[in-house]
N, CA, C, O and the ligand as a Tripos MOL2 file, in Angstrom:
@<TRIPOS>MOLECULE
protein
  289   287    73     0     0
PROTEIN
NO_CHARGES

@<TRIPOS>ATOM
      1 N          23.2940   -2.9850   -7.2990 N.3       1 MET1
      2 CA         23.4980   -1.5520   -7.0310 C.3       1 MET1
      3 C          23.0820   -1.1850   -5.6050 C.2       1 MET1
      4 O          22.6220   -0.0680   -5.3650 O.2       1 MET1
      5 N          23.2380   -2.1080   -4.6660 N.am      2 ALA2
      6 CA         22.8070   -1.8370   -3.2940 C.3       2 ALA2
      7 C          23.9480   -1.2770   -2.4610 C.2       2 ALA2
      8 O          23.8440   -1.1770   -1.2380 O.2       2 ALA2
      9 N          25.0250   -0.9170   -3.1210 N.am      3 ARG3
     10 CA         26.2170   -0.4330   -2.4320 C.3       3 ARG3
     11 C          25.8990    0.8200   -1.6080 C.2       3 ARG3
     12 O          25.4220    1.8290   -2.1270 O.2       3 ARG3
     13 N          26.1750    0.7180   -0.3270 N.am      4 GLY4
     14 CA         25.9950    1.8910    0.5380 C.3       4 GLY4
     15 C          24.5390    2.2670    0.7730 C.2       4 GLY4
     16 O          24.2450    3.3710    1.2310 O.2       4 GLY4
     17 N          23.6400    1.3630    0.4630 N.am      5 LYS5
     18 CA         22.2080    1.6730    0.5680 C.3       5 LYS5
     19 C          21.8250    1.9280    2.0350 C.2       5 LYS5
     20 O          21.1410    2.8970    2.3640 O.2       5 LYS5
     21 N          22.2910    1.0270    2.8910 N.am      6 GLN6
     22 CA         21.9400    1.1580    4.3030 C.3       6 GLN6
     23 C          22.4260    2.4970    4.8570 C.2       6 GLN6
     24 O          21.7130    3.2070    5.5660 O.2       6 GLN6
     25 N          23.6550    2.8000    4.5060 N.am      7 LYS7
     26 CA         24.2510    4.0540    4.9680 C.3       7 LYS7
     27 C          23.4370    5.2340    4.4500 C.2       7 LYS7
     28 O          23.1720    6.2020    5.1620 O.2       7 LYS7
     29 N          23.0580    5.1160    3.2010 N.am      8 GLU8
     30 CA         22.2870    6.1670    2.5710 C.3       8 GLU8
     31 C          20.9460    6.3450    3.2690 C.2       8 GLU8
     32 O          20.4960    7.4670    3.5020 O.2       8 GLU8
     33 N          20.3120    5.2120    3.6010 N.am      9 GLN9
     34 CA         19.0140    5.2790    4.2710 C.3       9 GLN9
     35 C          19.1520    5.9370    5.6320 C.2       9 GLN9
     36 O          18.3190    6.7550    6.0220 O.2       9 GLN9
     37 N          20.2100    5.5780    6.3560 N.am     10 ALA10
     38 CA         20.4440    6.1570    7.6730 C.3      10 ALA10
     39 C          20.6480    7.6560    7.5390 C.2      10 ALA10
     40 O          20.1240    8.4470    8.3230 O.2      10 ALA10
     41 N          21.4180    8.0260    6.5310 N.am     11 ARG11
     42 CA         21.6940    9.4380    6.3200 C.3      11 ARG11
     43 C          20.4160   10.1660    5.9370 C.2      11 ARG11
     44 O          20.1560   11.2830    6.3840 O.2      11 ARG11
     45 N          19.6210    9.5050    5.0950 N.am     12 ASP12
     46 CA         18.3730   10.0860    4.6420 C.3      12 ASP12
     47 C          17.4510   10.3300    5.8330 C.2      12 ASP12
     48 O          16.8140   11.3780    5.9420 O.2      12 ASP12
     49 N          17.3950    9.3430    6.7190 N.am     13 LYS13
     50 CA         16.5550    9.4390    7.9040 C.3      13 LYS13
     51 C          17.0290   10.5860    8.8020 C.2      13 LYS13
     52 O          16.2290   11.3870    9.2840 O.2      13 LYS13
     53 N          18.3200   10.6450    9.0100 N.am     14 ALA14
     54 CA         18.8940   11.6990    9.8470 C.3      14 ALA14
     55 C          18.6190   13.0620    9.2320 C.2      14 ALA14
     56 O          18.2950   14.0260    9.9260 O.2      14 ALA14
     57 N          18.7550   13.1150    7.9240 N.am     15 GLN15
     58 CA         18.5390   14.3720    7.2180 C.3      15 GLN15
     59 C          17.0820   14.8010    7.3470 C.2      15 GLN15
     60 O          16.7840   15.9800    7.5350 O.2      15 GLN15
     61 N          16.1690   13.8160    7.2400 N.am     16 LYS16
     62 CA         14.7560   14.1280    7.3300 C.3      16 LYS16
     63 C          14.4030   14.6940    8.6870 C.2      16 LYS16
     64 O          13.6430   15.6570    8.7840 O.2      16 LYS16
     65 N          14.9580   14.0950    9.7520 N.am     17 SER17
     66 CA         14.6200   14.6250   11.0770 C.3      17 SER17
     67 C          15.2620   15.9920   11.2730 C.2      17 SER17
     68 O          14.7010   16.8540   11.9500 O.2      17 SER17
     69 N          16.4270   16.1880   10.6870 N.am     18 ALA18
     70 CA         17.0690   17.5040   10.7700 C.3      18 ALA18
     71 C          16.2300   18.5410   10.0340 C.2      18 ALA18
     72 O          16.0490   19.6650   10.5020 O.2      18 ALA18
     73 N          15.7210   18.1360    8.8690 N.am     19 GLU19
     74 CA         14.8720   19.0400    8.0880 C.3      19 GLU19
     75 C          13.5920   19.3570    8.8530 C.2      19 GLU19
     76 O          13.1260   20.4960    8.8570 O.2      19 GLU19
     77 N          13.0390   18.3550    9.4900 N.am     20 ALA20
     78 CA         11.7900   18.5320   10.2310 C.3      20 ALA20
     79 C          11.9970   19.5400   11.3510 C.2      20 ALA20
     80 O          11.1340   20.3720   11.6320 O.2      20 ALA20
     81 N          13.1700   19.4450   11.9870 N.am     21 ARG21
     82 CA         13.4490   20.3610   13.0940 C.3      21 ARG21
     83 C          13.5350   21.8070   12.6290 C.2      21 ARG21
     84 O          13.0880   22.7180   13.3260 O.2      21 ARG21
     85 N          14.1060   22.0140   11.4560 N.am     22 LYS22
     86 CA         14.2590   23.4000   11.0230 C.3      22 LYS22
     87 C          13.1690   23.8490   10.0520 C.2      22 LYS22
     88 O          13.3170   24.8570    9.3600 O.2      22 LYS22
     89 N          12.0760   23.0910   10.0100 N.am     23 GLY23
     90 CA         10.9390   23.5190    9.2180 C.3      23 GLY23
     91 C          10.6690   22.6940    7.9700 C.2      23 GLY23
     92 O           9.5920   22.7800    7.3800 O.2      23 GLY23
     93 N          11.6480   21.8980    7.5730 N.am     24 GLY24
     94 CA         11.4590   20.9740    6.4580 C.3      24 GLY24
     95 C          11.1870   21.6190    5.1200 C.2      24 GLY24
     96 O          10.4010   21.0910    4.3340 O.2      24 GLY24
     97 N          11.8090   22.7360    4.8430 N.am     25 LYS25
     98 CA         11.4890   23.3820    3.5720 C.3      25 LYS25
     99 C          12.1770   22.7370    2.3740 C.2      25 LYS25
    100 O          11.7860   22.9920    1.2350 O.2      25 LYS25
    101 N          13.1930   21.9080    2.6060 N.am     26 SER26
    102 CA         13.7750   21.2030    1.4640 C.3      26 SER26
    103 C          13.4830   19.7130    1.5100 C.2      26 SER26
    104 O          14.2920   18.8990    1.0630 O.2      26 SER26
    105 N          12.3400   19.3630    2.0450 N.am     27 GLN27
    106 CA         11.9710   17.9510    2.1320 C.3      27 GLN27
    107 C          11.8090   17.3270    0.7590 C.2      27 GLN27
    108 O          12.1410   16.1580    0.5630 O.2      27 GLN27
    109 N          11.3120   18.0810   -0.1730 N.am     28 LEU28
    110 CA         11.1320   17.5600   -1.5180 C.3      28 LEU28
    111 C          12.4570   17.0900   -2.0950 C.2      28 LEU28
    112 O          12.5480   15.9920   -2.6450 O.2      28 LEU28
    113 N          13.4590   17.9020   -1.9710 N.am     29 ALA29
    114 CA         14.7680   17.5460   -2.4940 C.3      29 ALA29
    115 C          15.3640   16.3880   -1.7140 C.2      29 ALA29
    116 O          15.9990   15.5060   -2.2910 O.2      29 ALA29
    117 N          15.1610   16.3900   -0.3980 N.am     30 ALA30
    118 CA         15.7390   15.3490    0.4360 C.3      30 ALA30
    119 C          15.0910   14.0010    0.1770 C.2      30 ALA30
    120 O          15.6730   12.9630    0.4910 O.2      30 ALA30
    121 N          13.9210   14.0040   -0.3800 N.am     31 ARG31
    122 CA         13.2220   12.7500   -0.6480 C.3      31 ARG31
    123 C          13.8370   12.0230   -1.8390 C.2      31 ARG31
    124 O          13.7070   10.8050   -1.9550 O.2      31 ARG31
    125 N          14.4850   12.7390   -2.6980 N.am     32 ASP32
    126 CA         15.1510   12.1090   -3.8410 C.3      32 ASP32
    127 C          16.1860   11.1100   -3.3760 C.2      32 ASP32
    128 O          16.8610   11.3210   -2.3690 O.2      32 ASP32
    129 N          16.3080   10.0300   -4.1090 N.am     33 ALA33
    130 CA         17.2610    8.9950   -3.7120 C.3      33 ALA33
    131 C          18.6870    9.4090   -4.0500 C.2      33 ALA33
    132 O          18.9280   10.1370   -5.0130 O.2      33 ALA33
    133 N          19.6240    8.9320   -3.2410 N.am     34 GLY34
    134 CA         21.0370    9.1190   -3.5340 C.3      34 GLY34
    135 C          21.4970   10.5520   -3.5530 C.2      34 GLY34
    136 O          22.0030   11.0380   -4.5640 O.2      34 GLY34
    137 N          21.3290   11.2190   -2.4570 N.am     35 LEU35
    138 CA         21.7520   12.6090   -2.4020 C.3      35 LEU35
    139 C          23.2470   12.7000   -2.1340 C.2      35 LEU35
    140 O          23.6800   12.7710   -0.9830 O.2      35 LEU35
    141 N          24.0090   12.6960   -3.1790 N.am     36 LYS36
    142 CA         25.4590   12.7290   -3.0380 C.3      36 LYS36
    143 C          25.9790   14.1260   -3.2620 C.2      36 LYS36
    144 O          27.1030   14.4580   -2.8850 O.2      36 LYS36
    145 N          25.1580   14.9300   -3.8720 N.am     37 ILE37
    146 CA         25.6290   16.2430   -4.3070 C.3      37 ILE37
    147 C          24.9050   17.3430   -3.5600 C.2      37 ILE37
    148 O          23.6760   17.3690   -3.4960 O.2      37 ILE37
    149 N          25.6760   18.2380   -3.0030 N.am     38 MET38
    150 CA         25.1040   19.3200   -2.2200 C.3      38 MET38
    151 C          25.6070   20.6440   -2.7770 C.2      38 MET38
    152 O          26.7790   20.7770   -3.1300 O.2      38 MET38
    153 N          24.7290   21.5970   -2.8480 N.am     39 CYS39
    154 CA         25.1380   22.9110   -3.3180 C.3      39 CYS39
    155 C          26.1730   23.4830   -2.3510 C.2      39 CYS39
    156 O          25.8970   23.5820   -1.1550 O.2      39 CYS39
    157 N          27.3480   23.8590   -2.8340 N.am     40 PRO40
    158 CA         28.3830   24.4070   -1.9540 C.3      40 PRO40
    159 C          28.0150   25.7740   -1.3910 C.2      40 PRO40
    160 O          28.6310   26.2340   -0.4290 O.2      40 PRO40
    161 N          27.0470   26.4090   -1.9650 N.am     41 VAL41
    162 CA         26.6730   27.7530   -1.5150 C.3      41 VAL41
    163 C          25.5730   27.7070   -0.4570 C.2      41 VAL41
    164 O          25.7340   28.2620    0.6300 O.2      41 VAL41
    165 N          24.4510   27.0460   -0.7710 N.am     42 CYS42
    166 CA         23.3280   27.0480    0.1720 C.3      42 CYS42
    167 C          23.0840   25.6860    0.7990 C.2      42 CYS42
    168 O          22.1360   25.5190    1.5660 O.2      42 CYS42
    169 N          23.9430   24.6920    0.4770 N.am     43 LYS43
    170 CA         23.8620   23.3430    1.0630 C.3      43 LYS43
    171 C          22.5820   22.6100    0.7090 C.2      43 LYS43
    172 O          22.1920   21.6640    1.3940 O.2      43 LYS43
    173 N          21.9390   23.0360   -0.3410 N.am     44 ASN44
    174 CA         20.7400   22.3420   -0.7800 C.3      44 ASN44
    175 C          21.1430   21.0480   -1.4700 C.2      44 ASN44
    176 O          21.9220   21.0760   -2.4230 O.2      44 ASN44
    177 N          20.6210   19.9040   -1.0050 N.am     45 PRO45
    178 CA         21.0250   18.6430   -1.6240 C.3      45 PRO45
    179 C          20.3420   18.4160   -2.9660 C.2      45 PRO45
    180 O          19.1590   18.7190   -3.1210 O.2      45 PRO45
    181 N          21.0710   17.8910   -3.9220 N.am     46 THR46
    182 CA         20.4930   17.5230   -5.2080 C.3      46 THR46
    183 C          20.9010   16.0950   -5.5360 C.2      46 THR46
    184 O          21.8970   15.5890   -5.0190 O.2      46 THR46
    185 N          20.1240   15.4540   -6.3970 N.am     47 SER47
    186 CA         20.3860   14.0460   -6.6760 C.3      47 SER47
    187 C          21.3480   13.8530   -7.8360 C.2      47 SER47
    188 O          21.9550   12.7900   -7.9680 O.2      47 SER47
    189 N          21.4920   14.8570   -8.6670 N.am     48 HIS48
    190 CA         22.3660   14.7140   -9.8340 C.3      48 HIS48
    191 C          23.1980   15.9790  -10.0220 C.2      48 HIS48
    192 O          22.8050   17.0830   -9.6450 O.2      48 HIS48
    193 N          24.3590   15.7660  -10.6210 N.am     49 TYR49
    194 CA         25.2330   16.9010  -10.9170 C.3      49 TYR49
    195 C          24.5270   17.8810  -11.8550 C.2      49 TYR49
    196 O          24.6530   19.1000  -11.7380 O.2      49 TYR49
    197 N          23.7760   17.2880  -12.7950 N.am     50 LYS50
    198 CA         23.0430   18.1070  -13.7600 C.3      50 LYS50
    199 C          22.0840   19.0600  -13.0480 C.2      50 LYS50
    200 O          21.9410   20.2240  -13.4210 O.2      50 LYS50
    201 N          21.4320   18.5270  -12.0110 N.am     51 VAL51
    202 CA         20.4880   19.3360  -11.2350 C.3      51 VAL51
    203 C          21.2270   20.4370  -10.4960 C.2      51 VAL51
    204 O          20.7790   21.5820  -10.4410 O.2      51 VAL51
    205 N          22.3760   20.0660   -9.9240 N.am     52 LEU52
    206 CA         23.1740   21.0630   -9.2050 C.3      52 LEU52
    207 C          23.5960   22.1870  -10.1430 C.2      52 LEU52
    208 O          23.5420   23.3670   -9.7970 O.2      52 LEU52
    209 N          24.0180   21.7830  -11.3430 N.am     53 LYS53
    210 CA         24.4730   22.7630  -12.3170 C.3      53 LYS53
    211 C          23.3510   23.7460  -12.6420 C.2      53 LYS53
    212 O          23.5610   24.9570  -12.7000 O.2      53 LYS53
    213 N          22.1540   23.1960  -12.8510 N.am     54 GLU54
    214 CA         20.9960   24.0520  -13.1390 C.3      54 GLU54
    215 C          20.6840   24.9410  -11.9360 C.2      54 GLU54
    216 O          20.3590   26.1200  -12.0800 O.2      54 GLU54
    217 N          20.7900   24.3490  -10.7480 N.am     55 HIS55
    218 CA         20.5370   25.0960   -9.5140 C.3      55 HIS55
    219 C          21.5430   26.2430   -9.3790 C.2      55 HIS55
    220 O          21.1680   27.3750   -9.0740 O.2      55 HIS55
    221 N          22.8030   25.9420   -9.6070 N.am     56 MET56
    222 CA         23.8480   26.9610   -9.4980 C.3      56 MET56
    223 C          23.6080   28.0870  -10.4890 C.2      56 MET56
    224 O          23.7390   29.2660  -10.1600 O.2      56 MET56
    225 N          23.2530   27.7000  -11.7160 N.am     57 GLU57
    226 CA         23.0350   28.7160  -12.7430 C.3      57 GLU57
    227 C          21.8280   29.5900  -12.4070 C.2      57 GLU57
    228 O          21.8130   30.7890  -12.6870 O.2      57 GLU57
    229 N          20.8100   28.9610  -11.7960 N.am     58 ALA58
    230 CA         19.5920   29.7030  -11.4670 C.3      58 ALA58
    231 C          19.7450   30.5330  -10.1970 C.2      58 ALA58
    232 O          19.3300   31.6910  -10.1510 O.2      58 ALA58
    233 N          20.3420   29.9350   -9.1700 N.am     59 LYS59
    234 CA         20.3510   30.5810   -7.8530 C.3      59 LYS59
    235 C          21.6460   31.3320   -7.5510 C.2      59 LYS59
    236 O          21.6300   32.3570   -6.8710 O.2      59 LYS59
    237 N          22.7440   30.8290   -8.0470 N.am     60 HIS60
    238 CA         24.0240   31.4620   -7.7320 C.3      60 HIS60
    239 C          24.8390   31.6580   -9.0130 C.2      60 HIS60
    240 O          25.9160   31.0810   -9.1660 O.2      60 HIS60
    241 N          24.3190   32.4690   -9.9220 N.am     61 PRO61
    242 CA         24.9970   32.6250  -11.2140 C.3      61 PRO61
    243 C          26.4200   33.1720  -11.1110 C.2      61 PRO61
    244 O          27.2200   33.0160  -12.0340 O.2      61 PRO61
    245 N          26.7280   33.8100   -9.9920 N.am     62 LYS62
    246 CA         28.0780   34.3770   -9.8620 C.3      62 LYS62
    247 C          29.0760   33.3940   -9.2690 C.2      62 LYS62
    248 O          30.2850   33.6260   -9.2960 O.2      62 LYS62
    249 N          28.5530   32.2830   -8.7270 N.am     63 GLU63
    250 CA         29.4440   31.3000   -8.1070 C.3      63 GLU63
    251 C          29.9210   30.3030   -9.1590 C.2      63 GLU63
    252 O          29.1680   29.9270  -10.0560 O.2      63 GLU63
    253 N          31.1740   29.8790   -9.0410 N.am     64 PRO64
    254 CA         31.6640   28.8720   -9.9880 C.3      64 PRO64
    255 C          31.0320   27.5080   -9.6890 C.2      64 PRO64
    256 O          30.8950   27.1300   -8.5260 O.2      64 PRO64
    257 N          30.6530   26.7790  -10.7250 N.am     65 VAL65
    258 CA         30.1000   25.4380  -10.5370 C.3      65 VAL65
    259 C          31.2600   24.4740  -10.3300 C.2      65 VAL65
    260 O          32.1390   24.3820  -11.1880 O.2      65 VAL65
    261 N          31.2840   23.7540   -9.2120 N.am     66 PRO66
    262 CA         32.3960   22.8380   -8.9850 C.3      66 PRO66
    263 C          32.3970   21.7160  -10.0220 C.2      66 PRO66
    264 O          31.3380   21.3340  -10.5200 O.2      66 PRO66
    265 N          33.5690   21.1880  -10.3490 N.am     67 PRO67
    266 CA         33.6130   20.1210  -11.3560 C.3      67 PRO67
    267 C          32.9130   18.8660  -10.8580 C.2      67 PRO67
    268 O          32.9080   18.5700   -9.6630 O.2      67 PRO67
    269 N          32.3250   18.1370  -11.7930 N.am     68 GLU68
    270 CA         31.5840   16.9260  -11.4440 C.3      68 GLU68
    271 C          32.4560   15.9420  -10.6770 C.2      68 GLU68
    272 O          31.9800   15.2300   -9.7930 O.2      68 GLU68
    273 N          33.7260   15.9110  -11.0220 N.am     69 SER69
    274 CA         34.6420   14.9480  -10.3940 C.3      69 SER69
    275 C          34.8070   15.1930   -8.8940 C.2      69 SER69
    276 O          35.1990   14.2810   -8.1650 O.2      69 SER69
    277 N          34.5210   16.3860   -8.4290 N.am     70 SER70
    278 CA         34.6780   16.6720   -7.0090 C.3      70 SER70
    279 C          33.5620   16.0510   -6.1800 C.2      70 SER70
    280 O          33.6050   16.0930   -4.9500 O.2      70 SER70
    281 N          32.5580   15.4720   -6.8460 N.am     71 PHE71
    282 CA         31.4550   14.8560   -6.1000 C.3      71 PHE71
    283 C          31.4920   13.3410   -6.1530 C.2      71 PHE71
    284 O          30.6540   12.6740   -5.5460 O.2      71 PHE71
    285 N          32.4550   12.7950   -6.8740 N.am     72 GLN72
    286 CA         32.4730   11.3290   -7.0240 C.3      72 GLN72
    287 C          33.0040   10.6330   -5.7880 C.2      72 GLN72
    288 O          33.0810    9.4050   -5.7570 O.2      72 GLN72
    289 ZN         22.5020   26.6890   -3.7960 Zn       73 ZN73
@<TRIPOS>BOND
     1     1     2 1
     2     2     3 1
     3     3     4 2
     4     3     5 am
     5     5     6 1
     6     6     7 1
     7     7     8 2
     8     7     9 am
     9     9    10 1
    10    10    11 1
    11    11    12 2
    12    11    13 am
    13    13    14 1
    14    14    15 1
    15    15    16 2
    16    15    17 am
    17    17    18 1
    18    18    19 1
    19    19    20 2
    20    19    21 am
    21    21    22 1
    22    22    23 1
    23    23    24 2
    24    23    25 am
    25    25    26 1
    26    26    27 1
    27    27    28 2
    28    27    29 am
    29    29    30 1
    30    30    31 1
    31    31    32 2
    32    31    33 am
    33    33    34 1
    34    34    35 1
    35    35    36 2
    36    35    37 am
    37    37    38 1
    38    38    39 1
    39    39    40 2
    40    39    41 am
    41    41    42 1
    42    42    43 1
    43    43    44 2
    44    43    45 am
    45    45    46 1
    46    46    47 1
    47    47    48 2
    48    47    49 am
    49    49    50 1
    50    50    51 1
    51    51    52 2
    52    51    53 am
    53    53    54 1
    54    54    55 1
    55    55    56 2
    56    55    57 am
    57    57    58 1
    58    58    59 1
    59    59    60 2
    60    59    61 am
    61    61    62 1
    62    62    63 1
    63    63    64 2
    64    63    65 am
    65    65    66 1
    66    66    67 1
    67    67    68 2
    68    67    69 am
    69    69    70 1
    70    70    71 1
    71    71    72 2
    72    71    73 am
    73    73    74 1
    74    74    75 1
    75    75    76 2
    76    75    77 am
    77    77    78 1
    78    78    79 1
    79    79    80 2
    80    79    81 am
    81    81    82 1
    82    82    83 1
    83    83    84 2
    84    83    85 am
    85    85    86 1
    86    86    87 1
    87    87    88 2
    88    87    89 am
    89    89    90 1
    90    90    91 1
    91    91    92 2
    92    91    93 am
    93    93    94 1
    94    94    95 1
    95    95    96 2
    96    95    97 am
    97    97    98 1
    98    98    99 1
    99    99   100 2
   100    99   101 am
   101   101   102 1
   102   102   103 1
   103   103   104 2
   104   103   105 am
   105   105   106 1
   106   106   107 1
   107   107   108 2
   108   107   109 am
   109   109   110 1
   110   110   111 1
   111   111   112 2
   112   111   113 am
   113   113   114 1
   114   114   115 1
   115   115   116 2
   116   115   117 am
   117   117   118 1
   118   118   119 1
   119   119   120 2
   120   119   121 am
   121   121   122 1
   122   122   123 1
   123   123   124 2
   124   123   125 am
   125   125   126 1
   126   126   127 1
   127   127   128 2
   128   127   129 am
   129   129   130 1
   130   130   131 1
   131   131   132 2
   132   131   133 am
   133   133   134 1
   134   134   135 1
   135   135   136 2
   136   135   137 am
   137   137   138 1
   138   138   139 1
   139   139   140 2
   140   139   141 am
   141   141   142 1
   142   142   143 1
   143   143   144 2
   144   143   145 am
   145   145   146 1
   146   146   147 1
   147   147   148 2
   148   147   149 am
   149   149   150 1
   150   150   151 1
   151   151   152 2
   152   151   153 am
   153   153   154 1
   154   154   155 1
   155   155   156 2
   156   155   157 am
   157   157   158 1
   158   158   159 1
   159   159   160 2
   160   159   161 am
   161   161   162 1
   162   162   163 1
   163   163   164 2
   164   163   165 am
   165   165   166 1
   166   166   167 1
   167   167   168 2
   168   167   169 am
   169   169   170 1
   170   170   171 1
   171   171   172 2
   172   171   173 am
   173   173   174 1
   174   174   175 1
   175   175   176 2
   176   175   177 am
   177   177   178 1
   178   178   179 1
   179   179   180 2
   180   179   181 am
   181   181   182 1
   182   182   183 1
   183   183   184 2
   184   183   185 am
   185   185   186 1
   186   186   187 1
   187   187   188 2
   188   187   189 am
   189   189   190 1
   190   190   191 1
   191   191   192 2
   192   191   193 am
   193   193   194 1
   194   194   195 1
   195   195   196 2
   196   195   197 am
   197   197   198 1
   198   198   199 1
   199   199   200 2
   200   199   201 am
   201   201   202 1
   202   202   203 1
   203   203   204 2
   204   203   205 am
   205   205   206 1
   206   206   207 1
   207   207   208 2
   208   207   209 am
   209   209   210 1
   210   210   211 1
   211   211   212 2
   212   211   213 am
   213   213   214 1
   214   214   215 1
   215   215   216 2
   216   215   217 am
   217   217   218 1
   218   218   219 1
   219   219   220 2
   220   219   221 am
   221   221   222 1
   222   222   223 1
   223   223   224 2
   224   223   225 am
   225   225   226 1
   226   226   227 1
   227   227   228 2
   228   227   229 am
   229   229   230 1
   230   230   231 1
   231   231   232 2
   232   231   233 am
   233   233   234 1
   234   234   235 1
   235   235   236 2
   236   235   237 am
   237   237   238 1
   238   238   239 1
   239   239   240 2
   240   239   241 am
   241   241   242 1
   242   242   243 1
   243   243   244 2
   244   243   245 am
   245   245   246 1
   246   246   247 1
   247   247   248 2
   248   247   249 am
   249   249   250 1
   250   250   251 1
   251   251   252 2
   252   251   253 am
   253   253   254 1
   254   254   255 1
   255   255   256 2
   256   255   257 am
   257   257   258 1
   258   258   259 1
   259   259   260 2
   260   259   261 am
   261   261   262 1
   262   262   263 1
   263   263   264 2
   264   263   265 am
   265   265   266 1
   266   266   267 1
   267   267   268 2
   268   267   269 am
   269   269   270 1
   270   270   271 1
   271   271   272 2
   272   271   273 am
   273   273   274 1
   274   274   275 1
   275   275   276 2
   276   275   277 am
   277   277   278 1
   278   278   279 1
   279   279   280 2
   280   279   281 am
   281   281   282 1
   282   282   283 1
   283   283   284 2
   284   283   285 am
   285   285   286 1
   286   286   287 1
   287   287   288 2
@<TRIPOS>SUBSTRUCTURE
     1 MET1         2 RESIDUE 1 A MET
     2 ALA2         6 RESIDUE 1 A ALA
     3 ARG3        10 RESIDUE 1 A ARG
     4 GLY4        14 RESIDUE 1 A GLY
     5 LYS5        18 RESIDUE 1 A LYS
     6 GLN6        22 RESIDUE 1 A GLN
     7 LYS7        26 RESIDUE 1 A LYS
     8 GLU8        30 RESIDUE 1 A GLU
     9 GLN9        34 RESIDUE 1 A GLN
    10 ALA10       38 RESIDUE 1 A ALA
    11 ARG11       42 RESIDUE 1 A ARG
    12 ASP12       46 RESIDUE 1 A ASP
    13 LYS13       50 RESIDUE 1 A LYS
    14 ALA14       54 RESIDUE 1 A ALA
    15 GLN15       58 RESIDUE 1 A GLN
    16 LYS16       62 RESIDUE 1 A LYS
    17 SER17       66 RESIDUE 1 A SER
    18 ALA18       70 RESIDUE 1 A ALA
    19 GLU19       74 RESIDUE 1 A GLU
    20 ALA20       78 RESIDUE 1 A ALA
    21 ARG21       82 RESIDUE 1 A ARG
    22 LYS22       86 RESIDUE 1 A LYS
    23 GLY23       90 RESIDUE 1 A GLY
    24 GLY24       94 RESIDUE 1 A GLY
    25 LYS25       98 RESIDUE 1 A LYS
    26 SER26      102 RESIDUE 1 A SER
    27 GLN27      106 RESIDUE 1 A GLN
    28 LEU28      110 RESIDUE 1 A LEU
    29 ALA29      114 RESIDUE 1 A ALA
    30 ALA30      118 RESIDUE 1 A ALA
    31 ARG31      122 RESIDUE 1 A ARG
    32 ASP32      126 RESIDUE 1 A ASP
    33 ALA33      130 RESIDUE 1 A ALA
    34 GLY34      134 RESIDUE 1 A GLY
    35 LEU35      138 RESIDUE 1 A LEU
    36 LYS36      142 RESIDUE 1 A LYS
    37 ILE37      146 RESIDUE 1 A ILE
    38 MET38      150 RESIDUE 1 A MET
    39 CYS39      154 RESIDUE 1 A CYS
    40 PRO40      158 RESIDUE 1 A PRO
    41 VAL41      162 RESIDUE 1 A VAL
    42 CYS42      166 RESIDUE 1 A CYS
    43 LYS43      170 RESIDUE 1 A LYS
    44 ASN44      174 RESIDUE 1 A ASN
    45 PRO45      178 RESIDUE 1 A PRO
    46 THR46      182 RESIDUE 1 A THR
    47 SER47      186 RESIDUE 1 A SER
    48 HIS48      190 RESIDUE 1 A HIS
    49 TYR49      194 RESIDUE 1 A TYR
    50 LYS50      198 RESIDUE 1 A LYS
    51 VAL51      202 RESIDUE 1 A VAL
    52 LEU52      206 RESIDUE 1 A LEU
    53 LYS53      210 RESIDUE 1 A LYS
    54 GLU54      214 RESIDUE 1 A GLU
    55 HIS55      218 RESIDUE 1 A HIS
    56 MET56      222 RESIDUE 1 A MET
    57 GLU57      226 RESIDUE 1 A GLU
    58 ALA58      230 RESIDUE 1 A ALA
    59 LYS59      234 RESIDUE 1 A LYS
    60 HIS60      238 RESIDUE 1 A HIS
    61 PRO61      242 RESIDUE 1 A PRO
    62 LYS62      246 RESIDUE 1 A LYS
    63 GLU63      250 RESIDUE 1 A GLU
    64 PRO64      254 RESIDUE 1 A PRO
    65 VAL65      258 RESIDUE 1 A VAL
    66 PRO66      262 RESIDUE 1 A PRO
    67 PRO67      266 RESIDUE 1 A PRO
    68 GLU68      270 RESIDUE 1 A GLU
    69 SER69      274 RESIDUE 1 A SER
    70 SER70      278 RESIDUE 1 A SER
    71 PHE71      282 RESIDUE 1 A PHE
    72 GLN72      286 RESIDUE 1 A GLN
    73 ZN73       289 GROUP 0 **** ****
């Protein structure tokens, strides 16, 4: 399951420095492995579709939750 790991690490590193520059308030979320899913509304990264769904329901109840297939 090491597919794309290097790329992911590079992205993770880039994301971390980007977060650090703007205050790092979503560092906790960015620390999660395999951030493939991002909230379409606030761009908050989540590690699972399930988490995104919960996030959408909690933070953006009026926004439609994108289908899981759009993140594959
Ligand atoms: Zn959001």
